[in-house]
PQR file with spaces between the fields and no chain letter, atoms N, CA, C, O and H, PARSE charges and radii, in Angstrom:
ATOM       1  N    CYS     1       0.659   -1.432    0.010 -0.4000 1.5000
ATOM       2  CA   CYS     1      -0.335    0.082    0.266 -0.0000 2.0000
ATOM       3  C    CYS     1       0.855    1.050   -0.072  0.5500 1.7000
ATOM       4  O    CYS     1       0.546    1.981    0.672 -0.5500 1.4000
ATOM       5  N    LEU     2       1.995    1.448   -0.689 -0.4000 1.5000
ATOM       6  CA   LEU     2       2.535    1.907   -0.835 -0.0000 2.0000
ATOM       7  C    LEU     2       2.621    3.297   -1.688  0.5500 1.7000
ATOM       8  O    LEU     2       3.659    3.903   -1.952 -0.5500 1.4000
ATOM       9  H    LEU     2       2.246    0.692   -1.293  0.4000 1.0000
ATOM      10  N    ASN     3       1.232    3.681   -2.076 -0.4000 1.5000
ATOM      11  CA   ASN     3       0.322    4.847   -3.031 -0.0000 2.0000
ATOM      12  C    ASN     3      -0.732    5.346   -2.082  0.5500 1.7000
ATOM      13  O    ASN     3      -1.621    6.145   -2.376 -0.5500 1.4000
ATOM      14  H    ASN     3       0.389    3.189   -1.861  0.4000 1.0000
ATOM      15  N    LEU     4      -0.480    4.632   -0.594 -0.4000 1.5000
ATOM      16  CA   LEU     4      -1.729    5.647    0.318 -0.0000 2.0000
ATOM      17  C    LEU     4      -0.332    6.904    0.664  0.5500 1.7000
ATOM      18  O    LEU     4       0.862    7.165    0.810 -0.5500 1.4000
ATOM      19  H    LEU     4       0.243    3.983   -0.355  0.4000 1.0000
ATOM      20  N    PRO     5      -1.480    7.234    0.631 -0.5600 1.5000
ATOM      21  CA   PRO     5      -0.436    8.217    2.351  0.2800 2.0000
ATOM      22  C    PRO     5      -0.483    8.212    3.865  0.5500 1.7000
ATOM      23  O    PRO     5      -1.458    8.072    4.603 -0.5500 1.4000
ATOM      24  N    LEU     6       0.870    8.408    4.175 -0.4000 1.5000
ATOM      25  CA   LEU     6       1.279    8.161    4.429 -0.0000 2.0000
ATOM      26  C    LEU     6       0.993    8.474    6.108  0.5500 1.7000
ATOM      27  O    LEU     6       1.987    8.377    6.829 -0.5500 1.4000
ATOM      28  H    LEU     6       1.662    8.522    3.575  0.4000 1.0000
ATOM      29  N    HIS     7      -0.550    8.911    6.878 -0.4000 1.5000
ATOM      30  CA   HIS     7      -1.237    8.962    7.193 -0.0000 2.0000
ATOM      31  C    HIS     7      -2.755    7.318    8.010  0.5500 1.7000
ATOM      32  O    HIS     7      -3.182    6.953    9.105 -0.5500 1.4000
ATOM      33  H    HIS     7      -1.357    8.990    6.293  0.4000 1.0000
ATOM      34  N    LEU     8      -2.943    6.926    6.434 -0.4000 1.5000
ATOM      35  CA   LEU     8      -3.397    6.076    5.758 -0.0000 2.0000
ATOM      36  C    LEU     8      -2.944    4.617    5.817  0.5500 1.7000
ATOM      37  O    LEU     8      -3.674    3.676    6.128 -0.5500 1.4000
ATOM      38  H    LEU     8      -2.596    7.222    5.544  0.4000 1.0000
ATOM      39  N    ARG     9      -1.771    4.546    5.513 -0.4000 1.5000
ATOM      40  CA   ARG     9      -1.249    3.362    4.875 -0.0000 2.0000
ATOM      41  C    ARG     9       0.071    2.214    5.890  0.5500 1.7000
ATOM      42  O    ARG     9       0.958    1.442    5.526 -0.5500 1.4000
ATOM      43  H    ARG     9      -1.178    5.310    5.261  0.4000 1.0000
ATOM      44  N    TYR    10      -0.454    2.670    7.249 -0.4000 1.5000
ATOM      45  CA   TYR    10      -0.154    1.248    8.144 -0.0000 2.0000
ATOM      46  C    TYR    10      -1.842    1.295    9.375  0.5500 1.7000
ATOM      47  O    TYR    10      -1.989    0.817   10.500 -0.5500 1.4000
ATOM      48  H    TYR    10      -1.175    3.297    7.544  0.4000 1.0000
ATOM      49  N    ARG    11      -2.656    1.949    8.640 -0.4000 1.5000
ATOM      50  CA   ARG    11      -4.243    1.254    9.493 -0.0000 2.0000
ATOM      51  C    ARG    11      -4.627   -0.032    9.344  0.5500 1.7000
ATOM      52  O    ARG    11      -4.512   -0.638    8.278 -0.5500 1.4000
ATOM      53  H    ARG    11      -2.537    2.337    7.726  0.4000 1.0000
ATOM      54  N    GLU    12      -5.002   -0.416   10.169 -0.4000 1.5000
ATOM      55  CA   GLU    12      -5.433   -1.734   10.125 -0.0000 2.0000
ATOM      56  C    GLU    12      -6.212   -2.678    8.786  0.5500 1.7000
ATOM      57  O    GLU    12      -6.222   -3.854    8.423 -0.5500 1.4000
ATOM      58  H    GLU    12      -5.097    0.076   11.035  0.4000 1.0000
ATOM      59  N    GLU    13      -6.820   -1.391    8.344 -0.4000 1.5000
ATOM      60  CA   GLU    13      -7.586   -1.629    7.174 -0.0000 2.0000
ATOM      61  C    GLU    13      -6.744   -1.809    5.470  0.5500 1.7000
ATOM      62  O    GLU    13      -7.254   -1.859    4.351 -0.5500 1.4000
ATOM      63  H    GLU    13      -6.813   -0.435    8.639  0.4000 1.0000
ATOM      64  N    ASN    14      -5.854   -1.846    5.737 -0.4000 1.5000
ATOM      65  CA   ASN    14      -4.319   -1.340    4.754 -0.0000 2.0000
ATOM      66  C    ASN    14      -3.551   -2.571    4.631  0.5500 1.7000
ATOM      67  O    ASN    14      -3.491   -2.938    3.457 -0.5500 1.4000
ATOM      68  H    ASN    14      -5.439   -1.805    6.646  0.4000 1.0000
ATOM      69  N    LEU    15      -2.934   -3.346    5.467 -0.4000 1.5000
ATOM      70  CA   LEU    15      -2.625   -3.814    5.972 -0.0000 2.0000
ATOM      71  C    LEU    15      -3.194   -5.290    5.618  0.5500 1.7000
ATOM      72  O    LEU    15      -4.345   -5.713    5.724 -0.5500 1.4000
ATOM      73  H    LEU    15      -2.983   -3.048    6.421  0.4000 1.0000
ATOM      74  N    TYR    16      -1.718   -6.104    5.047 -0.4000 1.5000
ATOM      75  CA   TYR    16      -2.087   -7.585    4.941 -0.0000 2.0000
ATOM      76  C    TYR    16      -0.718   -8.520    5.875  0.5500 1.7000
ATOM      77  O    TYR    16       0.477   -8.816    5.887 -0.5500 1.4000
ATOM      78  H    TYR    16      -0.783   -5.760    4.961  0.4000 1.0000
ATOM      79  N    LEU    17      -1.840   -8.630    6.465 -0.4000 1.5000
ATOM      80  CA   LEU    17      -1.479   -9.934    7.933 -0.0000 2.0000
ATOM      81  C    LEU    17      -1.207  -11.148    6.621  0.5500 1.7000
ATOM      82  O    LEU    17      -2.198  -11.654    6.094 -0.5500 1.4000
ATOM      83  H    LEU    17      -2.811   -8.389    6.456  0.4000 1.0000
ATOM      84  N    ALA    18       0.444  -11.617    6.090 -0.4000 1.5000
ATOM      85  CA   ALA    18       0.111  -12.649    5.594 -0.0000 2.0000
ATOM      86  C    ALA    18       0.648  -13.976    6.346  0.5500 1.7000
ATOM      87  O    ALA    18       1.321  -14.841    5.786 -0.5500 1.4000
ATOM      88  H    ALA    18       1.249  -11.206    6.518  0.4000 1.0000
ATOM      89  N    GLY    19       0.334  -13.998    7.415 -0.4000 1.5000
ATOM      90  CA   GLY    19       0.882  -15.078    8.400 -0.0000 2.0000
ATOM      91  C    GLY    19       1.669  -14.777    9.393  0.5500 1.7000
ATOM      92  O    GLY    19       2.549  -13.924    9.503 -0.5500 1.4000
ATOM      93  H    GLY    19      -0.213  -13.296    7.870  0.4000 1.0000
ATOM      94  N    ILE    20       1.117  -15.847   10.359 -0.4000 1.5000
ATOM      95  CA   ILE    20       2.395  -16.360   12.193 -0.0000 2.0000
ATOM      96  C    ILE    20       2.730  -17.408   12.338  0.5500 1.7000
ATOM      97  O    ILE    20       2.080  -18.279   12.916 -0.5500 1.4000
ATOM      98  H    ILE    20       0.402  -16.540   10.270  0.4000 1.0000
ATOM      99  N    VAL    21       3.934  -17.546   11.787 -0.4000 1.5000
ATOM     100  CA   VAL    21       4.601  -18.604   11.721 -0.0000 2.0000
ATOM     101  C    VAL    21       4.826  -19.116   13.855  0.5500 1.7000
ATOM     102  O    VAL    21       5.317  -18.444   14.763 -0.5500 1.4000
ATOM     103  H    VAL    21       4.462  -16.838   11.317  0.4000 1.0000
ATOM     104  N    PRO    22       4.458  -19.953   13.866 -0.5600 1.5000
ATOM     105  CA   PRO    22       4.632  -21.058   15.464  0.2800 2.0000
ATOM     106  C    PRO    22       5.361  -21.028   16.035  0.5500 1.7000
ATOM     107  O    PRO    22       5.908  -22.028   15.569 -0.5500 1.4000
ATOM     108  N    GLY    23       6.181  -20.637   16.988 -0.4000 1.5000
ATOM     109  CA   GLY    23       7.376  -21.301   17.857 -0.0000 2.0000
ATOM     110  C    GLY    23       7.099  -22.523   18.917  0.5500 1.7000
ATOM     111  O    GLY    23       6.238  -23.361   19.184 -0.5500 1.4000
ATOM     112  H    GLY    23       5.737  -19.825   17.367  0.4000 1.0000
ATOM     113  N    PRO    24       9.310  -21.759   19.650 -0.5600 1.5000
ATOM     114  CA   PRO    24       9.507  -21.021   19.392  0.2800 2.0000
ATOM     115  C    PRO    24      10.914  -21.415   18.225  0.5500 1.7000
ATOM     116  O    PRO    24      12.007  -20.850   18.253 -0.5500 1.4000
ATOM     117  N    ASN    25      10.539  -22.420   17.345 -0.4000 1.5000
ATOM     118  CA   ASN    25      11.737  -23.747   17.071 -0.0000 2.0000
ATOM     119  C    ASN    25      11.299  -22.238   14.917  0.5500 1.7000
ATOM     120  O    ASN    25      10.206  -21.815   14.540 -0.5500 1.4000
ATOM     121  H    ASN    25       9.651  -22.879   17.322  0.4000 1.0000
ATOM     122  N    ALA    26      12.864  -21.988   14.176 -0.4000 1.5000
ATOM     123  CA   ALA    26      12.647  -21.977   12.704 -0.0000 2.0000
ATOM     124  C    ALA    26      11.384  -22.989   12.637  0.5500 1.7000
ATOM     125  O    ALA    26      11.174  -23.854   13.488 -0.5500 1.4000
ATOM     126  H    ALA    26      13.751  -22.332   14.483  0.4000 1.0000
ATOM     127  N    PRO    27      10.631  -22.769   11.579 -0.5600 1.5000
ATOM     128  CA   PRO    27       9.424  -24.452   10.954  0.2800 2.0000
ATOM     129  C    PRO    27      10.874  -24.619    9.801  0.5500 1.7000
ATOM     130  O    PRO    27      11.615  -23.810    9.244 -0.5500 1.4000
ATOM     131  N    SER    28      10.764  -26.104    9.834 -0.4000 1.5000
ATOM     132  CA   SER    28      11.160  -27.275    8.201 -0.0000 2.0000
ATOM     133  C    SER    28      10.904  -26.885    7.028  0.5500 1.7000
ATOM     134  O    SER    28       9.707  -26.621    6.917 -0.5500 1.4000
ATOM     135  H    SER    28      10.161  -26.761   10.287  0.4000 1.0000
ATOM     136  N    LEU    29      11.595  -26.698    5.925 -0.4000 1.5000
ATOM     137  CA   LEU    29      11.055  -26.658    4.507 -0.0000 2.0000
ATOM     138  C    LEU    29       9.755  -27.599    4.553  0.5500 1.7000
ATOM     139  O    LEU    29       8.859  -27.079    3.888 -0.5500 1.4000
ATOM     140  H    LEU    29      12.567  -26.912    6.015  0.4000 1.0000
ATOM     141  N    ASP    30       9.463  -28.521    4.987 -0.4000 1.5000
ATOM     142  CA   ASP    30       7.797  -29.034    4.596 -0.0000 2.0000
ATOM     143  C    ASP    30       7.334  -28.675    6.033  0.5500 1.7000
ATOM     144  O    ASP    30       7.485  -29.695    6.705 -0.5500 1.4000
ATOM     145  H    ASP    30      10.190  -28.943    5.528  0.4000 1.0000
ATOM     146  N    GLN    31       6.885  -27.768    6.725 -0.4000 1.5000
ATOM     147  CA   GLN    31       6.272  -27.603    7.593 -0.0000 2.0000
ATOM     148  C    GLN    31       5.944  -25.612    6.966  0.5500 1.7000
ATOM     149  O    GLN    31       4.853  -25.046    6.901 -0.5500 1.4000
ATOM     150  H    GLN    31       6.762  -26.939    6.179  0.4000 1.0000
ATOM     151  N    LEU    32       7.316  -25.045    6.620 -0.4000 1.5000
ATOM     152  CA   LEU    32       7.052  -23.461    5.915 -0.0000 2.0000
ATOM     153  C    LEU    32       6.613  -24.248    4.504  0.5500 1.7000
ATOM     154  O    LEU    32       7.671  -23.992    3.928 -0.5500 1.4000
ATOM     155  H    LEU    32       8.202  -25.505    6.673  0.4000 1.0000
ATOM     156  N    ASN    33       6.189  -24.677    3.944 -0.4000 1.5000
ATOM     157  CA   ASN    33       5.073  -25.028    2.271 -0.0000 2.0000
ATOM     158  C    ASN    33       4.226  -24.906    2.775  0.5500 1.7000
ATOM     159  O    ASN    33       3.561  -23.948    2.383 -0.5500 1.4000
ATOM     160  H    ASN    33       5.330  -24.885    4.412  0.4000 1.0000
ATOM     161  N    HIS    34       3.501  -25.901    4.211 -0.4000 1.5000
ATOM     162  CA   HIS    34       2.365  -25.997    4.614 -0.0000 2.0000
ATOM     163  C    HIS    34       1.509  -24.700    4.201  0.5500 1.7000
ATOM     164  O    HIS    34       0.690  -24.321    3.363 -0.5500 1.4000
ATOM     165  H    HIS    34       4.041  -26.679    4.529  0.4000 1.0000
ATOM     166  N    LEU    35       2.379  -24.174    5.566 -0.4000 1.5000
ATOM     167  CA   LEU    35       2.155  -22.539    6.594 -0.0000 2.0000
ATOM     168  C    LEU    35       1.686  -21.898    4.926  0.5500 1.7000
ATOM     169  O    LEU    35       0.523  -21.496    4.980 -0.5500 1.4000
ATOM     170  H    LEU    35       3.044  -24.482    6.246  0.4000 1.0000
ATOM     171  N    LEU    36       2.265  -21.730    3.606 -0.4000 1.5000
ATOM     172  CA   LEU    36       2.610  -21.124    2.615 -0.0000 2.0000
ATOM     173  C    LEU    36       1.168  -21.300    1.569  0.5500 1.7000
ATOM     174  O    LEU    36       0.720  -20.352    0.925 -0.5500 1.4000
ATOM     175  H    LEU    36       3.209  -22.056    3.563  0.4000 1.0000
ATOM     176  N    VAL    37       0.860  -22.011    1.560 -0.4000 1.5000
ATOM     177  CA   VAL    37      -0.777  -22.710    0.402 -0.0000 2.0000
ATOM     178  C    VAL    37      -1.197  -21.264    0.895  0.5500 1.7000
ATOM     179  O    VAL    37      -0.869  -20.404    0.078 -0.5500 1.4000
ATOM     180  H    VAL    37       1.225  -22.782    2.083  0.4000 1.0000
ATOM     181  N    PRO    38      -1.527  -21.012    1.474 -0.5600 1.5000
ATOM     182  CA   PRO    38      -2.687  -19.897    1.260  0.2800 2.0000
ATOM     183  C    PRO    38      -2.605  -18.415    1.115  0.5500 1.7000
ATOM     184  O    PRO    38      -3.519  -17.642    0.830 -0.5500 1.4000
ATOM     185  N    LEU    39      -1.181  -18.117    1.393 -0.4000 1.5000
ATOM     186  CA   LEU    39      -0.374  -16.953    0.980 -0.0000 2.0000
ATOM     187  C    LEU    39      -0.164  -17.338   -0.876  0.5500 1.7000
ATOM     188  O    LEU    39      -0.380  -16.395   -1.638 -0.5500 1.4000
ATOM     189  H    LEU    39      -0.438  -18.745    1.625  0.4000 1.0000
ATOM     190  N    VAL    40       0.293  -18.858   -1.563 -0.4000 1.5000
ATOM     191  CA   VAL    40       0.450  -19.398   -3.065 -0.0000 2.0000
ATOM     192  C    VAL    40      -1.304  -18.737   -3.857  0.5500 1.7000
ATOM     193  O    VAL    40      -1.598  -18.080   -4.856 -0.5500 1.4000
ATOM     194  H    VAL    40       0.468  -19.624   -0.944  0.4000 1.0000
ATOM     195  N    ASP    41      -2.046  -19.358   -2.765 -0.4000 1.5000
ATOM     196  CA   ASP    41      -3.696  -19.144   -3.353 -0.0000 2.0000
ATOM     197  C    ASP    41      -3.646  -17.679   -3.326  0.5500 1.7000
ATOM     198  O    ASP    41      -4.527  -17.077   -3.940 -0.5500 1.4000
ATOM     199  H    ASP    41      -1.807  -19.892   -1.954  0.4000 1.0000
ATOM     200  N    ASP    42      -2.756  -17.029   -2.712 -0.4000 1.5000
ATOM     201  CA   ASP    42      -4.174  -15.547   -2.281 -0.0000 2.0000
ATOM     202  C    ASP    42      -3.447  -14.684   -4.201  0.5500 1.7000
ATOM     203  O    ASP    42      -4.068  -14.203   -5.148 -0.5500 1.4000
ATOM     204  H    ASP    42      -2.040  -17.518   -2.213  0.4000 1.0000
ATOM     205  N    PHE    43      -2.126  -14.865   -3.979 -0.4000 1.5000
ATOM     206  CA   PHE    43      -1.290  -14.515   -5.436 -0.0000 2.0000
ATOM     207  C    PHE    43      -1.677  -14.928   -6.212  0.5500 1.7000
ATOM     208  O    PHE    43      -2.078  -14.078   -7.007 -0.5500 1.4000
ATOM     209  H    PHE    43      -1.621  -15.256   -3.209  0.4000 1.0000
ATOM     210  N    CYS    44      -1.816  -15.837   -6.498 -0.4000 1.5000
ATOM     211  CA   CYS    44      -3.020  -17.278   -8.022 -0.0000 2.0000
ATOM     212  C    CYS    44      -3.866  -16.035   -8.172  0.5500 1.7000
ATOM     213  O    CYS    44      -3.670  -15.291   -9.134 -0.5500 1.4000
ATOM     214  H    CYS    44      -1.490  -16.528   -5.853  0.4000 1.0000
ATOM     215  N    THR    45      -4.485  -15.859   -7.574 -0.4000 1.5000
ATOM     216  CA   THR    45      -6.068  -15.290   -7.352 -0.0000 2.0000
ATOM     217  C    THR    45      -5.276  -13.988   -8.285  0.5500 1.7000
ATOM     218  O    THR    45      -4.942  -14.042   -9.468 -0.5500 1.4000
ATOM     219  H    THR    45      -4.644  -16.463   -6.793  0.4000 1.0000
ATOM     220  N    ALA    46      -5.118  -12.883   -7.364 -0.4000 1.5000
ATOM     221  CA   ALA    46      -4.935  -11.949   -7.495 -0.0000 2.0000
ATOM     222  C    ALA    46      -3.730  -11.606   -8.756  0.5500 1.7000
ATOM     223  O    ALA    46      -3.512  -10.570   -9.383 -0.5500 1.4000
ATOM     224  H    ALA    46      -5.390  -12.839   -6.403  0.4000 1.0000
ATOM     225  N    TRP    47      -3.131  -12.858   -8.799 -0.4000 1.5000
ATOM     226  CA   TRP    47      -2.581  -12.897  -10.025 -0.0000 2.0000
ATOM     227  C    TRP    47      -3.219  -12.838  -11.667  0.5500 1.7000
ATOM     228  O    TRP    47      -2.609  -12.347  -12.617 -0.5500 1.4000
ATOM     229  H    TRP    47      -3.308  -13.700   -8.289  0.4000 1.0000
ATOM     230  N    GLU    48      -4.334  -13.347  -11.719 -0.4000 1.5000
ATOM     231  CA   GLU    48      -5.362  -13.786  -12.444 -0.0000 2.0000
ATOM     232  C    GLU    48      -6.302  -12.472  -12.422  0.5500 1.7000
ATOM     233  O    GLU    48      -6.814  -12.137  -13.490 -0.5500 1.4000
ATOM     234  H    GLU    48      -4.830  -13.745  -10.947  0.4000 1.0000
ATOM     235  N    GLY    49      -6.523  -11.810  -11.408 -0.4000 1.5000
ATOM     236  CA   GLY    49      -6.776  -10.492  -11.791 -0.0000 2.0000
ATOM     237  C    GLY    49      -7.471  -10.487  -10.521  0.5500 1.7000
ATOM     238  O    GLY    49      -7.769  -11.535   -9.949 -0.5500 1.4000
ATOM     239  H    GLY    49      -6.107  -12.082  -10.541  0.4000 1.0000
ATOM     240  N    LEU    50      -7.847   -8.866   -9.878 -0.4000 1.5000
ATOM     241  CA   LEU    50      -8.927   -8.524   -9.115 -0.0000 2.0000
ATOM     242  C    LEU    50      -9.960   -7.068   -9.381  0.5500 1.7000
ATOM     243  O    LEU    50      -9.554   -5.912   -9.493 -0.5500 1.4000
ATOM     244  H    LEU    50      -7.606   -8.015  -10.344  0.4000 1.0000
ATOM     245  N    MET    51     -11.368   -7.543   -9.435 -0.4000 1.5000
ATOM     246  CA   MET    51     -12.018   -5.867   -9.850 -0.0000 2.0000
ATOM     247  C    MET    51     -12.713   -5.539   -8.127  0.5500 1.7000
ATOM     248  O    MET    51     -13.369   -6.263   -7.378 -0.5500 1.4000
ATOM     249  H    MET    51     -11.698   -8.483   -9.344  0.4000 1.0000
ATOM     250  N    PHE    52     -12.272   -4.315   -8.001 -0.4000 1.5000
ATOM     251  CA   PHE    52     -12.059   -3.535   -7.262 -0.0000 2.0000
ATOM     252  C    PHE    52     -13.726   -2.460   -7.437  0.5500 1.7000
ATOM     253  O    PHE    52     -13.947   -2.455   -8.648 -0.5500 1.4000
ATOM     254  H    PHE    52     -11.738   -3.727   -8.609  0.4000 1.0000
ATOM     255  N    LYS    53     -14.367   -1.990   -7.025 -0.4000 1.5000
ATOM     256  CA   LYS    53     -15.675   -1.355   -6.768 -0.0000 2.0000
ATOM     257  C    LYS    53     -15.430    0.280   -7.216  0.5500 1.7000
ATOM     258  O    LYS    53     -15.718    1.085   -8.102 -0.5500 1.4000
ATOM     259  H    LYS    53     -14.187   -1.994   -6.042  0.4000 1.0000
ATOM     260  N    SER    54     -14.241    0.082   -5.178 -0.4000 1.5000
ATOM     261  CA   SER    54     -14.577    1.875   -5.216 -0.0000 2.0000
ATOM     262  C    SER    54     -12.825    1.673   -4.908  0.5500 1.7000
ATOM     263  O    SER    54     -12.556    0.551   -4.480 -0.5500 1.4000
ATOM     264  H    SER    54     -14.007   -0.572   -4.459  0.4000 1.0000
ATOM     265  N    THR    55     -11.681    2.576   -5.067 -0.4000 1.5000
ATOM     266  CA   THR    55     -10.625    2.694   -3.777 -0.0000 2.0000
ATOM     267  C    THR    55     -10.591    4.097   -3.597  0.5500 1.7000
ATOM     268  O    THR    55     -11.422    5.004   -3.639 -0.5500 1.4000
ATOM     269  H    THR    55     -11.899    3.488   -5.414  0.4000 1.0000
ATOM     270  N    ALA    56      -9.201    3.985   -3.353 -0.4000 1.5000
ATOM     271  CA   ALA    56      -9.423    5.167   -1.973 -0.0000 2.0000
ATOM     272  C    ALA    56      -9.784    6.635   -2.345  0.5500 1.7000
ATOM     273  O    ALA    56     -10.561    7.475   -1.890 -0.5500 1.4000
ATOM     274  H    ALA    56      -8.526    3.248   -3.319  0.4000 1.0000
ATOM     275  N    ASN    57      -8.788    6.577   -3.481 -0.4000 1.5000
ATOM     276  CA   ASN    57      -9.472    7.991   -4.233 -0.0000 2.0000
ATOM     277  C    ASN    57     -11.109    8.463   -5.030  0.5500 1.7000
ATOM     278  O    ASN    57     -11.443    9.564   -5.467 -0.5500 1.4000
ATOM     279  H    ASN    57      -8.158    5.894   -3.850  0.4000 1.0000
ATOM     280  N    HIS    58     -11.702    7.474   -5.004 -0.4000 1.5000
ATOM     281  CA   HIS    58     -13.290    6.887   -5.486 -0.0000 2.0000
ATOM     282  C    HIS    58     -13.593    5.462   -5.202  0.5500 1.7000
ATOM     283  O    HIS    58     -13.394    4.273   -5.452 -0.5500 1.4000
ATOM     284  H    HIS    58     -11.431    6.579   -4.649  0.4000 1.0000
ATOM     285  N    ARG    59     -14.363    6.609   -4.337 -0.4000 1.5000
ATOM     286  CA   ARG    59     -15.845    5.334   -3.136 -0.0000 2.0000
ATOM     287  C    ARG    59     -16.023    5.095   -3.979  0.5500 1.7000
ATOM     288  O    ARG    59     -15.692    3.916   -4.104 -0.5500 1.4000
ATOM     289  H    ARG    59     -14.524    7.575   -4.135  0.4000 1.0000
ATOM     290  N    GLY    60     -16.502    5.572   -5.084 -0.4000 1.5000
ATOM     291  CA   GLY    60     -18.329    5.266   -5.813 -0.0000 2.0000
ATOM     292  C    GLY    60     -17.985    4.900   -6.506  0.5500 1.7000
ATOM     293  O    GLY    60     -18.885    4.899   -7.345 -0.5500 1.4000
ATOM     294  H    GLY    60     -16.770    6.530   -4.983  0.4000 1.0000
ATOM     295  N    GLY    61     -16.259    4.025   -7.321 -0.4000 1.5000
ATOM     296  CA   GLY    61     -16.109    3.078   -8.344 -0.0000 2.0000
ATOM     297  C    GLY    61     -15.363    4.291   -9.532  0.5500 1.7000
ATOM     298  O    GLY    61     -15.030    3.926  -10.660 -0.5500 1.4000
ATOM     299  H    GLY    61     -15.527    4.025   -6.639  0.4000 1.0000
């Protein structure tokens, strides 16, 4: 969201929490692959294209 003004950039509604890896130790590569599946699925959806009905500058579309 680097295209947002500074006062909006880090608000909760403008952030995407990709995930939280449980501790106390780093996960193995196999465990990490399972944790990344939802993120990769979201990226695949975004790659195909998203339709936004409104933006920060144009709430009506």
